[in-house]
C-alpha positions, 0 to 999 in steps of 0.5 A: 067309310067309302059307302058313306061317302058314296051315299052322300052326295055333297061329300062324294063330290068334295072327295071327287075334287080332292081326287081331281086336284091330285091328278092336277098337281101330278099332271102339272108338273109332268106337263112342261110343253105344248102350245105356247098361249100368249096375246098382245094385251098381256104385254100391256098388263103390268106385273103388279106383284100385291095381286098376290095377295087376292090370288092366294085368297082363292084358296080360302075363298074354296075352303071357307065356302066348303065349310059353310055350305057343309054345316049350313046347306048339303044341297048348296055343297053339292051344287057348288062343288059339282060345278067345281068338279066339271070345271076341273074335269074339262080343264084337266082333259083339255090339258091332255088333249091341247097341253099349253103353257106361257112364257110371260112370267118375270125374269127377275123379282124385287125385294119386297115381301109381294115380289118374293111371294110371287117368285116362290109361288112361280117357283113351285108352280110350273107355267104349263097347264094354263088354259083354261085358268082353273084359278077363274073357273073355280071361283065363278063356280064358288060364286054362282053357288053363292049367289044361287044358294039357300043359305045365302038367299037373302045375305045381299052383304055377302054376295057383293063381297063374293063378287068383289073377291071373285073379280079380284082374284080373276084379275090377280091371274093376270097382274102376277102373271100366272096366266094369259089373258086367252087363259082367263077368258077361257076360265070364265067361259068354262065357269059360267057354262058349268053353271048353266049346266048344273043350276039350269039343267041338272038341278031341274024340276026333276031332280029337285023331286029325286032329291028331296029326301036328302034337303030340309023342307026350308031348301026344298021350299026355296028350290021350288020357288026358284023353278 
């Protein structure tokens, strides 16, 4: 089974992602100290519990994009999850080298369903390992994976929807006080830097020829048109 995963580069990237998530979940509950992340903008941004909805849509964003690419375009799956894994790897390394935490979470929560959902989330998620925000970085990787994909090449409605969803996911981390504005800024930098490396450097013209046997003729034609 492992050999099948190893020989399928797209599935291998998904497998690596699952391993990195496991490491993050362990590390997130061990690393409870470090450097406090805060800026004055954090005090200006209000706490709006309803933003828990786009925050949680992040999970469906990952699963939905992954399933579509798995069924329709393996090369898009490989590129997108390679970008995600670079974000995860750099994020985890940063948390170990420069552990961080926030103290901006609300002390009390309302009785409405959104406030209680935020309370439940934050009770199970430590305020540590926050900078850069992987919620933001991975959202950027998913968005850039969609706009640069073969499968969604001419589906502008999907690209616009992905842009709107990504925007609301990113700002949701601020409005439910999961992250400081500093975390979000570094998450954006990490996400776009990973995109540039994966799509402009790693998957260059030579890699197209190297992966030619792994993609359909239509995918290969599309990739050649973009170099």
